[in-house]
C-alpha positions as CSV (number, residue, x, y, z in Angstrom):
1,M,24.2,-12.6,7.2
2,L,20.8,-13.1,7.6
3,R,20.9,-9.8,9.8
4,D,22.1,-7.9,6.8
5,F,19.7,-9.5,4.7
6,T,16.7,-8.5,6.6
7,Q,18.0,-5.1,7.0
8,I,18.1,-4.9,2.9
9,A,14.6,-6.3,2.6
10,G,13.2,-3.7,4.8
11,L,15.3,-1.4,3.3
12,A,13.7,-2.4,-0.6
13,L,10.4,-2.8,0.9
14,I,10.5,1.2,2.4
15,V,11.7,2.2,-1.2
16,V,8.9,0.2,-2.9
17,M,6.1,1.3,-0.6
18,V,7.5,5.5,-1.2
19,V,7.5,5.0,-5.3
20,I,3.7,3.2,-5.2
21,L,2.6,6.2,-2.8
22,L,4.4,8.6,-5.0
23,I,2.5,6.8,-8.4
24,G,-0.7,6.9,-6.2
25,R,-0.7,10.6,-5.5
26,V,-0.2,11.0,-9.6
27,W,-3.4,8.7,-10.0
28,A,-5.5,10.3,-7.4
29,R,-5.1,13.9,-9.1
30,R,-7.5,12.0,-12.0
31,R,-9.9,11.3,-9.4
32,P,-10.7,7.7,-10.2
33,V,-13.6,5.6,-9.0
34,L,-13.3,3.4,-6.3
35,R,-15.4,0.9,-5.4
36,S,-19.0,1.4,-3.9
37,L,-19.4,1.5,-0.1
38,S,-22.8,1.8,0.9
39,G,-21.8,3.3,4.3
40,Y,-20.1,5.9,3.0
41,R,-23.0,6.5,0.2
42,A,-25.5,6.9,3.0
43,L,-23.4,8.9,5.3
44,P,-23.5,12.6,3.2
45,G,-26.2,14.8,3.9
46,Q,-27.1,13.0,7.0
47,Q,-26.5,16.5,9.0
48,S,-29.0,18.5,6.9
49,R,-31.8,15.5,7.4
50,A,-31.1,15.8,10.8
51,I,-31.8,19.4,10.5
52,E,-34.9,18.8,8.5
53,S,-36.4,16.3,11.2
54,G,-34.9,18.5,14.1
55,Q,-33.2,16.0,15.5
56,S,-29.4,15.4,15.7
57,L,-26.9,13.2,14.3
58,H,-25.0,10.5,16.6
59,V,-21.8,9.1,16.5
60,S,-20.0,7.0,18.9
61,L,-16.6,6.5,19.1
62,G,-16.4,3.2,20.6
63,T,-15.0,2.2,24.0
64,S,-11.2,3.1,23.6
65,G,-8.9,6.3,23.4
66,V,-5.5,7.1,22.0
67,G,-2.1,6.0,23.7
68,S,-3.7,2.2,24.0
69,G,-3.2,-0.9,21.4
70,N,-6.3,0.4,19.7
71,T,-4.9,3.9,18.7
72,A,-5.4,3.1,14.9
73,T,-9.1,1.7,15.3
74,T,-9.8,4.9,17.4
75,L,-8.3,7.3,14.9
76,A,-10.1,5.9,12.3
77,G,-13.3,7.0,14.1
78,L,-12.3,10.3,14.9
79,N,-11.2,10.7,11.4
80,L,-14.7,9.5,10.2
81,L,-16.2,12.4,12.5
82,D,-13.6,14.7,10.8
83,T,-15.8,14.6,7.8
84,L,-18.9,15.1,9.3
85,A,-18.1,18.0,11.3
86,D,-17.7,20.2,8.3
87,E,-21.2,19.6,7.3
88,A,-22.2,19.9,11.4
89,A,-20.5,23.5,11.5
90,A,-22.0,24.5,8.3
91,T,-25.4,24.0,9.5
92,D,-25.1,25.2,12.8
93,T,-26.5,21.4,14.5
94,P,-23.3,19.5,15.9
95,P,-23.7,15.9,16.3
96,T,-24.1,14.6,19.6
97,V,-21.0,12.6,20.1
98,T,-20.3,9.8,22.7
99,V,-17.1,8.2,24.2
100,A,-15.8,6.2,26.8
101,D,-12.2,7.4,27.3
102,P,-11.1,10.7,28.3
103,T,-8.2,11.4,25.1
104,A,-10.9,10.3,22.8
105,L,-13.4,13.2,24.7
106,V,-10.8,16.1,24.5
107,M,-10.0,14.6,20.6
108,A,-13.3,14.6,19.1
109,Q,-13.8,18.0,20.9
110,D,-11.0,19.3,19.0
111,I,-12.1,18.1,16.1
112,L,-15.7,19.9,16.4
113,R,-14.2,23.5,17.5
114,R,-11.6,23.1,14.7
115,A,-14.6,22.7,12.3
116,Y,-16.6,25.8,13.5
117,V,-13.2,27.9,13.1
118,R,-13.2,26.8,9.8
119,H,-16.7,28.3,9.2
120,G,-16.0,31.4,11.1
121,N,-18.5,30.3,13.6
122,L,-16.7,29.4,16.9
123,A,-19.7,30.9,18.6
124,G,-21.7,28.0,17.6
125,Y,-19.4,25.1,18.8
126,D,-20.7,23.5,22.1
127,P,-18.0,21.4,23.8
128,R,-20.8,19.5,25.4
129,S,-21.8,18.0,22.2
130,V,-19.5,15.3,23.6
131,R,-20.6,13.2,26.3
132,F,-18.2,10.9,28.2
133,I,-20.5,8.1,28.8
134,A,-18.9,5.5,30.8
135,A,-15.2,4.2,30.9
136,S,-16.3,0.6,30.8
137,P,-18.0,-1.2,27.5
138,L,-21.4,-2.4,29.3
139,P,-22.0,1.1,31.5
140,Y,-21.1,2.6,27.7
141,A,-23.3,0.8,25.9
142,A,-26.2,0.8,28.6
143,G,-25.8,4.9,28.7
144,V,-25.9,5.3,25.2
145,M,-29.2,3.0,24.6
146,D,-30.5,5.6,27.1
147,L,-29.4,8.4,24.5
148,L,-30.9,6.5,21.6
149,S,-34.1,5.8,23.4
150,Y,-35.0,9.5,24.9
151,E,-33.2,11.7,22.2
152,E,-34.2,10.1,19.2
153,P,-31.6,11.1,17.0
154,S,-32.2,11.0,13.2
155,A,-29.8,8.6,12.9
156,N,-26.8,6.1,14.7
157,V,-23.2,6.1,13.4
158,M,-20.5,3.8,15.4
159,A,-17.0,4.1,14.2
160,G,-14.3,2.7,16.5
161,V,-13.1,-0.2,19.0
162,F,-16.5,-2.0,20.5
163,G,-16.8,-5.5,21.6
164,S,-19.8,-8.2,22.2
165,E,-21.6,-5.0,23.8
166,A,-22.1,-3.1,20.1
167,A,-25.2,-5.4,19.6
168,F,-27.4,-3.6,22.6
169,I,-26.6,-0.4,20.8
170,A,-27.2,-1.6,17.6
171,E,-30.4,-3.4,18.5
172,E,-31.7,-0.3,20.1
173,G,-31.4,1.8,17.2
174,S,-32.9,-0.7,15.0
175,R,-35.7,-1.0,17.5
176,Q,-36.3,2.9,17.6
177,G,-35.8,2.0,13.3
178,F,-33.0,4.7,12.9
179,L,-30.5,4.5,9.9
180,Q,-27.6,2.7,11.2
181,V,-24.0,2.9,10.0
182,T,-21.4,1.2,11.5
183,G,-17.6,0.5,11.4
184,A,-15.4,-1.9,13.2
185,A,-12.0,-3.7,12.8
186,D,-12.7,-6.7,15.1
187,L,-14.8,-10.0,14.7
188,A,-16.6,-9.9,17.9
189,P,-18.6,-6.7,17.2
190,L,-18.9,-7.1,13.3
191,S,-20.7,-10.5,13.9
192,V,-22.9,-9.1,16.5
193,L,-23.5,-6.0,14.4
194,Y,-24.2,-7.2,11.2
195,P,-27.8,-8.9,11.6
196,S,-29.1,-4.8,13.0
197,V,-27.4,-2.1,10.9
198,N,-27.9,-1.1,7.3
199,H,-24.5,-0.4,6.5
200,L,-21.8,-2.1,7.7
201,L,-17.7,-0.9,7.4
202,M,-15.8,-4.2,8.0
203,G,-11.8,-4.0,8.7
204,E,-9.9,-1.6,6.6
205,E,-13.4,-0.5,5.2
206,M,-13.4,1.9,8.0
207,F,-10.1,3.3,7.3
208,A,-10.7,4.9,3.9
209,S,-13.6,7.3,5.3
210,G,-10.8,10.5,4.0
211,A,-10.3,8.9,0.7
212,Y,-14.2,8.0,0.3
213,M,-15.8,11.2,2.1
214,D,-13.4,14.0,1.4
215,E,-11.5,12.2,-1.7
216,R,-8.2,13.6,0.1
217,P,-5.2,12.7,-2.6
218,S,-3.1,11.7,0.3
219,H,-5.6,9.4,1.4
220,V,-6.7,7.7,-2.2
221,A,-2.9,7.4,-2.7
222,S,-2.8,5.3,0.4
223,L,-5.5,2.9,-0.7
224,F,-3.7,2.4,-3.9
225,A,-0.7,1.8,-2.5
226,Q,-2.3,-0.9,-0.2
227,D,-4.1,-2.6,-3.0
228,V,-0.9,-2.8,-5.0
229,M,1.6,-4.1,-1.9
230,R,-1.8,-6.8,-1.6
231,W,-0.7,-8.2,-5.0
232,I,2.8,-7.8,-4.5
233,I,2.4,-10.1,-1.5
234,I,0.1,-12.4,-2.7
235,L,2.5,-13.1,-6.3
236,V,5.5,-13.5,-3.8
237,I,3.7,-16.3,-2.1
238,L,2.6,-17.5,-5.1
239,A,5.6,-17.3,-6.4
240,S,7.4,-18.8,-3.1
241,T,4.8,-21.7,-3.4
242,F,5.7,-22.9,-6.6
243,G,9.1,-22.6,-6.6
244,Y,9.6,-24.8,-3.1
245,I,7.2,-27.3,-5.3
246,L,8.9,-27.3,-8.4
247,S,12.6,-27.3,-6.6
248,P,14.5,-31.0,-7.2
249,K,13.8,-32.5,-3.7
């Protein structure tokens, strides 16, 4: 009996989620005003500023890859790179991308390549724009610090899986005076990044790059669905709590 109830509840939740997503798609077509996030306000135009200064934009995708328990966070970083790749291909100034996992290396190269193909400039694509630094966190951080010190990019963007080693990268960027936009989902990197960076995307904010940077209807609808489901869960918890308090003992 309990199993049947669980299956029915799960099916009902899926149906509700689909309905909310469909409503969100209609809502997204009206180009709603999203809550302002300083990190996404700072990113547009960074590639053009890199051209003006004769530098490149640095994008760190963290220390994990695809296929591990941190796949979703890595994909969020790759999605952010995808939003920057079109501007890079249009201006023919690829960003310098650093990774610590072979799967992230291959996917980042493919994202840049597809951006150059979309702009009809495949000859301008250089796979060496994506660099495998090291396979473990501390050597990776040391390699990125060396890159920031000697290549002096125009800005430092970090989005992916990080640990406490992120403090070393952010501190080097702060010492060099770079604009730094970082995103992380875990508490450990968030706590060490907060004092050193200009703009911090915390938790679920880093998963919203498609909605904020490209205004993709599916991503905007997803944000709408998440907010509605969050309020539904809150109301269910409150109703359950009051029901328990008011029920006869």
